[in-house]
N, C-alpha and C positions, 0 to 999 in steps of 0.2 A: 487392317484398317490403319491411318493414318490419325494420331492426334496432335494437335499443336495447343501449347498456350501460349495466349494472348496476354502481354503484357502491355502498361503505358507506364511511363516513367518509372520501368522496375517491379510495378504495384501489378499483379494479376485481375484481370477484367473480365476475362471469360478461354473458354475453351472452345477451339472447332476441333470438330471429326468430318474425317472424311472417307466414306466409302461407296466403292461402285461409281464415284461419281456424284455421289449425291453429299451437302454437307449441310451439317447442323452445328449450330451454333447456342453455346452453355453458358451465360454470365453468370457471374461472381459477384452479389451485390454487396457485400464487403469494400472490395476491389474500388464497384465504381462510386462507392460513397466516399469515397478515400479523397478530402480536400485538392490534393496536386493534381487527380483523376478530373476533378470536376471543372479545374480552368480549362480540360481540352475537350474540342468540339468530336464527339464521340457517336460513330452510325450507330442508325436506329436497331440493325440487326444486333449488334453488341449488348447495348442495352437492353433492350427486350428480349431476346433470342431469336432463335430461328429453328424450328424444326425441320426436320430433314426436307431438302428442296436443293434446289438450282444453286448453284457456288455466288457467295456475296460478294462483288464486282471489288467492295476496296480491298480486301482482303486476297482476293482471288489476282489480282494484278501484283498487288506483294509478292504470292507463290511465283507466281509464271516470269515475274523477271529474276526470281533468286533462281529457278530449276536453270536458266541460260545460263549462269555461270557458276553453277553445280554446288550452291549454298544454301539447298533448302532446311537442311538444320537447324540452322538460326536466322532470321530475316529480320535485318532491321538495318539502319544508317543509324549516325549521330546526329543527323540533323531532325530524323523523324521519333517523335515519343512513342509509338510504337514499335512490339518487338514481339515477332512467333518464333516460337522456340518449339521445336518436335519433340515428345513425350516418348521416352524409348514402352517398351511391352514387354 
């Protein structure tokens, strides 16, 4: 299983788990309530969570782009408030 911590402005807002092509998103309510995060448009799946199902397009596009450049452990950019950090287990 692959796990990512999803940060917005360096505040953890959710966790993404990927197993056998299935994705699950677990929101972190404390992070989502932070004033800096409230100013950003957050995809529904990150706010409400998603049980095991298909990939979340918003996140999958970021992962696909990072894999092409071999940077899937820490996905983000200076212009994007979102960062996905792979969690070692």
